[in-house]
C-alpha positions in Angstrom: -30.9 -102.2 -93.6 -28.6 -100.8 -96.4 -29.5 -101.9 -99.9 -26.0 -104.0 -99.9 -27.4 -105.8 -97.0 -30.6 -106.6 -98.6 -29.0 -107.8 -102.1 -26.7 -110.0 -99.6 -29.8 -111.6 -98.2 -31.5 -112.3 -101.5 -28.3 -114.2 -102.6 -28.6 -116.1 -99.2 -29.2 -119.8 -99.6 -30.8 -120.0 -96.3 -33.3 -117.4 -97.4 -34.5 -118.7 -100.5 -38.0 -117.5 -99.8 -37.2 -113.9 -100.3 -36.0 -113.8 -104.0 -39.1 -116.0 -104.9 -41.3 -113.6 -102.8 -39.6 -110.6 -104.7 -40.1 -112.4 -107.9 -43.9 -113.0 -107.4 -44.3 -109.5 -106.0 -42.8 -107.8 -109.1 -44.4 -109.8 -111.5 -47.8 -109.7 -110.1 -47.4 -106.0 -109.6 -46.6 -105.6 -113.3 -49.6 -107.3 -114.4 -51.6 -105.8 -112.0 -50.6 -102.5 -113.4 -51.6 -103.1 -117.1 -54.9 -104.6 -116.2 -55.8 -101.8 -113.7 -55.6 -99.2 -116.3 -58.6 -100.9 -118.2 -60.2 -101.1 -114.8 -59.4 -97.4 -114.1 -60.6 -96.3 -117.5 -64.2 -98.0 -117.2 -64.5 -96.8 -113.7 -65.4 -100.1 -112.2 -62.7 -100.4 -109.3 -65.3 -102.3 -107.6 -65.0 -105.3 -109.6 -61.3 -105.5 -108.3 -62.6 -105.8 -104.6 -65.3 -108.2 -105.9 -62.9 -110.3 -107.8 -60.6 -110.4 -104.8 -63.3 -111.8 -102.6 -64.7 -114.2 -105.1 -61.6 -116.0 -105.2 -61.6 -116.8 -101.7 -63.8 -120.0 -101.8 -61.6 -121.4 -104.4 -58.8 -121.0 -102.3 -60.2 -122.3 -99.5 -61.1 -125.6 -101.4 -57.7 -125.7 -102.7 -56.1 -125.5 -99.3 -58.4 -128.0 -97.9 -57.8 -130.4 -100.7 -53.8 -129.6 -100.7 -54.1 -128.6 -104.1 -52.9 -125.4 -106.3 -54.0 -122.1 -104.5 -53.6 -120.2 -107.9 -55.7 -122.9 -109.9 -58.1 -123.0 -107.2 -58.7 -119.0 -106.9 -58.8 -118.9 -110.9 -61.5 -121.3 -110.9 -63.7 -119.7 -108.5 -63.0 -116.2 -109.9 -63.7 -116.9 -113.3 -66.8 -118.7 -112.2 -68.2 -115.5 -110.3 -67.1 -113.4 -113.3 -69.3 -115.4 -115.7 -72.0 -115.1 -113.2 -71.6 -111.2 -113.1 -71.3 -111.0 -116.9 -74.6 -113.3 -117.7 -76.7 -111.6 -114.8 -75.3 -108.0 -116.1 -77.1 -108.4 -119.4 -80.5 -107.7 -117.7 -80.1 -103.9 -117.2 -82.9 -103.9 -114.7 -80.2 -104.6 -112.0 -77.1 -102.5 -112.1 -73.6 -104.1 -112.8 -72.4 -102.6 -109.2 -75.5 -104.2 -107.3 -74.8 -107.7 -109.0 -71.0 -107.5 -108.0 -72.1 -106.7 -104.4 -74.3 -109.6 -104.2 -71.6 -112.1 -105.5 -69.0 -110.5 -103.4 -70.5 -111.1 -100.2 -72.0 -114.6 -101.1 -68.5 -115.9 -102.5 -66.3 -114.4 -99.4 -69.1 -115.9 -96.9 -68.8 -119.3 -98.6 -64.8 -119.1 -98.3 -65.4 -118.3 -94.7 -67.6 -121.5 -94.2 -65.1 -123.6 -96.2 -61.8 -122.7 -94.7 -63.6 -122.9 -91.2 -63.4 -126.8 -91.5 -59.8 -126.9 -92.1 -57.3 -127.6 -89.5 -55.0 -124.3 -88.4 -58.1 -122.4 -89.5 -57.0 -119.0 -88.0 -53.6 -119.1 -89.3 -54.6 -120.2 -92.7 -57.1 -117.4 -92.6 -54.8 -114.8 -91.7 -52.6 -115.7 -94.6 -55.0 -115.5 -97.1 -56.3 -112.1 -96.1 -52.8 -110.5 -95.5 -50.5 -112.4 -97.4 -47.2 -114.4 -96.6 -43.8 -114.2 -98.2 -42.8 -117.5 -96.7 -43.5 -121.0 -97.8 -44.0 -119.9 -101.3 -43.3 -123.0 -103.6 -41.1 -123.1 -106.5 -43.8 -124.0 -108.9 -45.7 -120.9 -108.2 -43.0 -119.1 -109.6 -43.7 -120.8 -113.0 -47.2 -120.6 -112.6 -47.3 -116.8 -111.8 -44.6 -116.4 -114.5 -46.7 -118.2 -117.4 -50.1 -116.8 -116.4 -48.9 -113.4 -116.5 -47.1 -113.7 -119.9 -50.8 -115.2 -121.0 -52.4 -112.0 -119.5 -50.1 -109.6 -121.3 -50.3 -111.5 -124.4 -54.1 -111.3 -124.6 -54.0 -107.4 -123.7 -51.5 -106.8 -126.5 -53.7 -108.8 -128.9 -57.0 -107.2 -127.9 -56.0 -104.0 -126.7 -58.1 -101.6 -129.1 -61.3 -103.8 -128.2 -60.8 -103.6 -124.6 -60.2 -99.8 -124.7 -63.2 -99.5 -126.8 -65.5 -101.1 -124.2 -63.8 -99.6 -121.1 -64.6 -95.9 -122.6 -67.9 -96.4 -124.6 -69.9 -99.7 -124.4 -73.1 -98.3 -126.3 -70.6 -97.2 -129.3 -68.7 -100.4 -129.1 -71.8 -102.4 -129.5 -73.2 -100.1 -132.2 -70.1 -100.9 -134.4 -70.2 -104.6 -133.9 -67.9 -105.3 -131.2 -68.8 -108.4 -129.0 -69.3 -106.7 -125.6 -70.4 -109.4 -123.8 -67.4 -111.7 -124.6 -65.2 -108.6 -124.1 -67.0 -108.0 -120.7 -66.1 -111.8 -119.7 -62.5 -111.5 -121.0 -62.0 -108.4 -118.9 -63.3 -110.1 -115.9 -61.0 -112.9 -116.4 -58.1 -111.0 -116.7 -58.8 -109.2 -113.3 -59.4 -112.3 -111.8 -56.1 -113.8 -113.0 -54.1 -110.9 -112.1 -55.6 -111.0 -108.4 -55.1 -114.7 -108.0 -51.4 -114.2 -108.8 -51.1 -111.3 -106.3 -52.8 -112.9 -103.4 -49.8 -114.7 -102.0 -47.4 -111.8 -101.4 -50.2 -108.8 -100.7 -53.2 -110.9 -99.6 -56.9 -110.9 -100.4 -57.8 -107.7 -98.5 -55.0 -105.6 -99.9 -54.9 -106.9 -103.6 -57.2 -104.3 -104.8 -54.5 -101.2 -104.0 -52.0 -103.3 -106.4 -54.6 -103.2 -109.1 -56.1 -99.6 -109.0 -53.4 -97.4 -107.0 -50.8 -97.6 -109.8 -53.1 -97.1 -112.5 -54.8 -94.3 -111.0 -51.6 -92.5 -110.0 -50.3 -93.1 -114.0 -53.8 -91.6 -115.1 -52.8 -88.4 -113.3 -49.3 -88.1 -114.8 -50.4 -88.5 -118.5 -53.4 -87.8 -120.9 -52.1 -90.7 -123.2 -53.2 -94.3 -122.8 -49.8 -95.7 -124.2 -47.8 -94.0 -121.6 -50.2 -94.6 -119.0 -50.1 -98.3 -119.5 -46.3 -97.9 -119.2 -46.1 -96.0 -116.0 -48.5 -98.0 -114.3 -46.9 -101.2 -114.2 -43.4 -99.5 -113.6 -45.1 -98.0 -110.7 -46.6 -101.3 -109.5 -43.1 -103.2 -110.0 -41.3 -100.2 -108.0 -43.8 -100.4 -105.2 -43.3 -104.3 -104.8 -39.4 -103.9 -105.0 -39.1 -101.0 -102.5 -42.1 -102.1 -100.4 -40.3 -105.8 -99.8 -37.2 -104.0 -99.2 -38.7 -101.8 -96.4 -40.7 -104.5 -95.1 -37.5 -106.7 -95.0 -35.5 -103.9 -93.2 -38.2 -102.7 -90.6 -40.0 -106.2 -90.1 -43.1 -104.9 -91.4 -46.0 -106.7 -93.1 -45.0 -106.9 -96.5 -48.6 -106.8 -98.1 -49.2 -103.6 -96.4 -45.9 -102.0 -96.9 -46.3 -102.4 -100.8 -49.4 -100.8 -100.5 -48.2 -97.8 -98.5 -45.2 -97.2 -100.7 -47.9 -97.5 -103.8 -50.2 -94.9 -102.1 -47.1 -92.7 -101.7 -46.8 -92.7 -105.1 -50.2 -91.8 -105.8 -50.5 -89.2 -103.2 -47.0 -87.5 -105.1 -48.7 -87.6 -108.4 -51.9 -86.1 -107.0 -50.1 -83.2 -105.6 -47.3 -82.8 -108.2 -48.5 -84.2 -111.4 -47.3 -81.5 -114.1 -50.5 -80.9 -115.6 -53.4 -82.8 -113.4 -51.7 -82.2 -109.9 -53.0 -80.0 -107.2 -50.5 -77.4 -107.3 -50.3 -77.4 -111.0 -54.2 -76.9 -111.3 -54.2 -74.2 -108.3 -51.3 -72.6 -110.5 -53.2 -72.0 -113.4 -56.1 -71.0 -111.7 -54.3 -68.5 -109.8 -52.8 -67.3 -113.1 -56.0 -67.0 -114.7 -57.3 -64.9 -111.7 -54.6 -62.5 -112.0 -55.1 -62.3 -115.8 -58.6 -61.5 -115.7 -58.0 -58.7 -112.9 -55.6 -57.0 -114.8 -57.5 -56.9 -118.1 -56.0 -59.6 -119.7 -58.2 -60.6 -123.1 -59.2 -63.8 -121.9 -62.8 -64.8 -122.8 -62.9 -68.1 -120.7 -61.4 -69.1 -117.5 -58.9 -72.1 -116.8 -60.7 -75.0 -115.6 -60.0 -76.9 -112.6 -58.9 -80.3 -114.4 -56.2 -78.3 -116.3 -58.1 -77.5 -119.7 -56.4 -74.7 -121.7 -57.3 -71.2 -122.1 -58.9 -69.9 -125.1 -58.2 -66.5 -126.5 
């Protein structure tokens, strides 16, 4: 399918679900790209997976009661995030262990709840892998408003979130409310995950949160640039993924994730400073210089560090 045909389908009244799916996919990808930067900086990708599973019982309850999936998932995810943050204050049990406990329990509860609903198998597949059909109009407004709230909070508390993400103990020492900032970050991750579920699904949503941010991390050492690149790459992945999915009749969530993964692999290979080829070139150049008697007192490190004379 050509791009012109795709644009024609977007404006076709009989395919009204397609522009709604595109809008939600792009908006949620942009939000996930921004929030994912903090998750990547903090090295807590597992929390994204945990939250994706934690929202499942809320989705199941909302489905059974014919309520808002976004609201149901948000309530369940935030409740789980609060439990993790509270239990994590006891350093006897590590944060990742607590996340694992609540991850399994929440997902199991969701399975039990949704199994009581009619059409169990079809509903489960939609929750796990996403669907671009049947997106109600009100979800556009919910996703848009929720996304603006998330971005607004990130803008207001950017320095504090970065500080906690990079050094929790130092943040506590200078008087930052680490506990409440932890809860806020969990809540932001939860909301970002919930607004992404309908197009990409419960299983694959972690990729939307982590992959663009990880790719951006390879391309720059500046946090501001990273937080600009990540949402751009996430939104671009959603746009290209939906186009390819519509053209070749492939699952939309899986296609978006594959596009994002392709961007990550490209960055991993070709990034100008931290890419595989750039690091190998610097290493080979350092080896040649040493072998020819160059005045080098320290080798070039594998991470792309500078050369000291």
